[in-house]
Every structure is written in structure tokens, then in C-alpha cells.
Backbone as CSV, one residue per row, in Angstrom:
resi,resn,N_x,N_y,N_z,CA_x,CA_y,CA_z,C_x,C_y,C_z
1,MET,43.835,57.634,93.815,44.634,58.213,92.727,44.827,59.674,92.952
2,VAL,43.814,60.409,93.428,43.977,61.873,93.623,44.790,62.136,94.826
3,LEU,44.622,61.300,95.910,45.375,61.427,97.079,46.848,61.234,96.839
4,GLN,47.189,60.294,95.955,48.508,59.980,95.609,49.162,61.153,94.845
5,ASP,48.389,61.785,93.942,48.844,62.953,93.213,49.165,64.114,94.216
6,ILE,48.302,64.272,95.149,48.493,65.310,96.154,49.719,65.174,97.013
7,ALA,49.950,63.910,97.412,51.133,63.591,98.134,52.423,63.763,97.379
8,THR,52.330,63.427,96.016,53.522,63.576,95.110,53.758,65.089,94.922
9,ASP,52.678,65.845,94.798,52.849,67.323,94.542,53.316,67.917,95.872
10,LEU,52.892,67.505,97.071,53.434,68.045,98.307,54.916,67.756,98.451
11,ALA,55.357,66.622,98.069,56.814,66.182,98.246,57.604,67.036,97.277
12,SER,57.132,67.278,96.029,57.930,68.124,95.098,57.941,69.597,95.547
13,ILE,56.825,70.062,96.173,56.770,71.487,96.625,57.792,71.641,97.782
14,ILE,57.802,70.643,98.713,58.708,70.765,99.842,60.155,70.653,99.377
15,GLN,60.452,69.759,98.358,61.814,69.659,97.850,62.238,70.974,97.223
16,ASN,61.382,71.581,96.465,61.735,72.836,95.837,61.903,73.972,96.933
17,MET,61.062,73.959,97.967,61.242,74.948,99.049,62.621,74.712,99.738
18,LEU,63.008,73.473,99.951,64.202,73.209,100.547,65.417,73.665,99.780
19,THR,65.301,73.493,98.449,66.345,74.057,97.471,66.491,75.544,97.597
20,VAL,65.357,76.218,97.648,65.434,77.711,97.695,66.002,78.099,98.987
21,VAL,65.618,77.496,100.112,66.054,77.898,101.453,67.560,77.537,101.593
22,ALA,68.023,76.413,101.005,69.453,76.146,101.123,70.264,77.083,100.288
23,PHE,69.754,77.497,99.195,70.424,78.516,98.389,70.573,79.852,99.135
24,LEU,69.458,80.259,99.705,69.455,81.500,100.452,70.376,81.525,101.701
25,ILE,70.258,80.398,102.471,71.053,80.300,103.639,72.584,80.237,103.290
26,GLY,72.851,79.433,102.288,74.302,79.301,101.876,74.865,80.603,101.426
27,THR,74.108,81.356,100.579,74.601,82.668,100.175,74.710,83.618,101.343
28,CYS,73.841,83.587,102.280,73.882,84.449,103.492,75.195,84.109,104.291
29,SER,75.382,82.829,104.431,76.674,82.426,105.225,77.917,82.910,104.514
30,PHE,77.955,82.785,103.204,79.146,83.275,102.478,79.313,84.763,102.615
31,ILE,78.260,85.516,102.437,78.385,87.068,102.579,78.672,87.432,104.030
32,LEU,78.113,86.700,105.001,78.435,86.970,106.410,79.845,86.649,106.714
33,GLY,80.380,85.585,106.159,81.828,85.232,106.369,82.731,86.320,105.773
34,LEU,82.394,86.830,104.594,83.209,87.924,104.041,83.123,89.130,104.902
35,THR,81.822,89.459,105.426,81.689,90.649,106.274,82.514,90.551,107.526
36,ILE,82.419,89.368,108.139,83.278,89.213,109.430,84.763,89.349,109.099
37,GLN,85.191,88.663,107.986,86.600,88.723,107.682,87.086,90.155,107.298
38,ASN,86.340,90.938,106.787,86.755,92.310,106.365,86.133,93.367,107.212
39,ALA,85.738,93.001,108.442,85.044,94.012,109.285,85.904,95.185,109.628
40,SER,87.257,94.910,109.849,88.122,96.004,110.312,88.380,97.061,109.146
41,LYS,88.380,96.514,107.927,88.697,97.410,106.769,87.427,97.997,106.105
42,MET,86.303,97.582,106.572,85.060,98.029,105.951,84.517,99.312,106.490
43,SER,83.921,100.177,105.684,83.292,101.322,106.135,81.979,100.968,106.659
44,LEU,81.414,101.867,107.454,80.155,101.590,108.128,79.018,101.581,107.101
45,GLU,79.069,102.400,106.002,78.080,102.315,104.994,78.067,101.029,104.286
46,THR,79.252,100.506,103.934,79.365,99.145,103.218,78.809,98.085,104.166
47,TYR,79.160,98.112,105.451,78.578,97.216,106.342,77.058,97.208,106.427
48,ARG,76.443,98.408,106.377,75.017,98.513,106.344,74.369,97.900,105.142
49,TYR,75.054,98.082,104.004,74.574,97.496,102.765,74.636,95.964,102.824
50,LEU,75.774,95.401,103.288,75.826,94.004,103.458,74.943,93.403,104.483
51,ARG,74.699,94.143,105.609,73.687,93.618,106.600,72.381,93.635,105.977
52,MET,71.977,94.623,105.185,70.671,94.677,104.611,70.519,93.558,103.611
53,LEU,71.595,93.215,102.845,71.619,92.096,101.923,71.381,90.781,102.570
54,ILE,72.055,90.599,103.741,71.914,89.409,104.479,70.510,89.236,105.042
55,LEU,69.940,90.309,105.608,68.610,90.224,106.095,67.583,90.024,104.997
56,ALA,67.875,90.618,103.801,67.005,90.441,102.698,66.861,88.983,102.203
57,MET,67.880,88.121,102.601,67.879,86.745,102.227,67.438,85.840,103.405
58,VAL,67.802,86.210,104.679,67.445,85.475,105.813,65.951,85.491,106.090
59,ILE,65.400,86.669,106.088,63.942,86.796,106.394,62.999,85.997,105.424
60,PRO,63.250,86.055,104.091,62.383,85.208,103.275,62.656,83.745,103.528
61,SER,63.883,83.257,103.874,64.153,81.931,104.096,63.388,81.422,105.412
62,ILE,63.336,82.293,106.361,62.620,81.941,107.623,61.118,81.862,107.349
63,VAL,60.613,82.737,106.529,59.203,82.753,106.193,58.856,81.465,105.352
64,THR,59.852,81.088,104.452,59.609,79.894,103.652,59.704,78.628,104.444
65,ILE,60.609,78.608,105.468,60.665,77.434,106.381,59.386,77.284,107.138
66,SER,58.868,78.439,107.685,57.608,78.459,108.477,56.445,77.982,107.645
67,TYR,56.422,78.439,106.375,55.393,78.037,105.455,55.401,76.587,105.187
68,GLY,56.662,75.979,105.055,56.827,74.540,104.837,56.347,73.749,106.075
69,VAL,56.748,74.287,107.268,56.232,73.582,108.447,54.775,73.509,108.588
70,ILE,54.155,74.578,108.282,52.673,74.665,108.274,52.070,73.807,107.213
71,LEU,52.649,73.720,106.038,52.173,72.905,104.969,52.217,71.401,105.269
72,VAL,53.472,71.118,105.798,53.677,69.669,106.110,52.854,69.293,107.325
73,GLY,52.826,70.145,108.380,52.098,69.898,109.625,50.679,69.818,109.480
74,SER,50.105,70.420,108.488,48.621,70.399,108.358,48.153,69.053,107.868
75,GLY,48.931,68.343,107.044,48.574,67.057,106.584,49.587,65.947,106.915
76,LEU,49.981,65.937,108.128,51.151,65.107,108.567,50.961,63.634,108.338
77,LYS,51.778,63.047,107.556,51.805,61.592,107.445,53.181,61.124,108.000
78,LEU,53.292,59.786,108.198,54.568,59.276,108.674,55.670,59.493,107.627
79,SER,55.365,59.474,106.335,56.425,59.596,105.270,56.850,61.093,105.170
80,ASP,56.030,62.000,105.716,56.390,63.415,105.668,57.122,63.873,106.848
81,LEU,57.440,62.971,107.834,58.051,63.364,109.056,59.540,63.780,108.840
82,THR,60.202,63.202,107.835,61.508,63.580,107.476,61.646,64.978,106.963
83,TYR,60.586,65.406,106.140,60.609,66.791,105.667,60.381,67.744,106.828
84,LEU,59.466,67.355,107.777,59.209,68.255,108.899,60.539,68.374,109.755
85,LEU,61.182,67.259,109.968,62.417,67.333,110.799,63.476,68.191,110.134
86,LEU,63.609,68.086,108.765,64.571,68.811,108.032,64.185,70.340,107.997
87,LEU,62.874,70.627,107.969,62.502,72.016,108.034,62.890,72.609,109.366
88,PHE,62.583,71.850,110.467,62.913,72.402,111.786,64.408,72.630,111.984
89,VAL,65.215,71.655,111.398,66.652,71.796,111.515,67.161,73.023,110.777
90,LEU,66.479,73.484,109.736,66.920,74.659,108.932,66.677,75.998,109.735
91,TYR,65.968,75.928,110.766,65.890,77.104,111.700,67.244,77.449,112.325
92,VAL,67.999,76.421,112.579,69.303,76.588,113.281,70.293,77.477,112.490
93,PRO,70.638,77.145,111.275,71.497,78.104,110.571,70.949,79.508,110.355
94,ALA,69.635,79.590,110.138,69.021,80.899,110.047,69.212,81.693,111.368
95,GLY,69.042,81.021,112.513,69.200,81.765,113.787,70.620,82.039,114.038
96,VAL,71.550,81.222,113.677,72.957,81.493,113.860,73.458,82.670,113.011
97,ILE,72.872,82.729,111.791,73.264,83.978,110.879,72.695,85.257,111.581
98,ILE,71.490,85.201,112.152,70.979,86.418,112.682,71.796,86.741,114.001
99,LEU,72.158,85.674,114.794,72.981,85.923,115.985,74.283,86.495,115.622
100,LEU,74.984,85.960,114.680,76.350,86.435,114.244,76.186,87.877,113.630
101,LEU,75.121,88.120,113.005,74.924,89.474,112.389,74.744,90.490,113.542
102,SER,74.055,90.079,114.538,73.805,91.070,115.691,75.118,91.278,116.486
103,LYS,75.901,90.221,116.610,77.213,90.348,117.329,78.141,91.170,116.516
104,THR,78.115,90.996,115.201,78.996,91.837,114.346,78.541,93.288,114.426
105,HIS,77.266,93.453,114.466,76.767,94.923,114.496,77.177,95.496,115.779
106,SER,77.091,94.755,116.916,77.440,95.346,118.223,78.969,95.601,118.268
107,MET,79.806,94.835,117.578,81.176,95.057,117.620,81.548,96.303,116.797
108,LEU,80.974,96.515,115.617,81.249,97.586,114.744,80.563,98.879,115.221
109,SER,79.606,98.847,116.052,78.961,100.063,116.594,79.847,100.738,117.628
110,LYS,80.690,100.047,118.230,81.550,100.623,119.375,82.603,101.522,118.838
């Protein structure tokens, strides 16, 4: 009974973490798209603020993803394998956002 409650709690924690990460990554993608679209009209100071805003959302999402991987990986069961795969897949958009942010930074710095 107690183990079943722990498994249910773990599943709900992971689902809540995935919701938070999806919100942060989605918001970052939207702001990054606006930044890239308006890069030629934007002042350098505005770009710095937007870059700081994007990093303020991407870094906590990467930390949350890593925490989820550790949480699921520490008590890995076959039923939790889908959560682990989904958490690893979420590293991809976070990495792409950081890559595009650095490319945009190098373009605007010239």
C-alpha cells in the first residue's frame, strides 16, 4: 500500500514537473522567435534584456529536467521508463534554444 502511494506520488510529481518545463520552454521559444524576428530593429539594450529573460527561463527548466532524471532514475521501474525518455527528450529544445540564442548573440555583436 505504501509503495503504491509512493509510485502514485512520483508519477504526479513528474507530471507537474513536465508541465512546468513545457511552459518554460514554450515561453522561451516564443520570446526567442520574437527576438530573432525583430533583431534588425532592436537596440542592443533591449536584446540584452530579452536574452536575460530567455536564460532566466531556460536554466531553471534544465535544472528541473535534470532533477526529474535523477528522481526517476533513482527508483527506475519499467512503468517509469516513459517519463525518463520524455525527460531526456526535453533536453533537445532547451539545447536548441541556447544554441539559437548564442547564434543570435554572435550575429548582433558584429
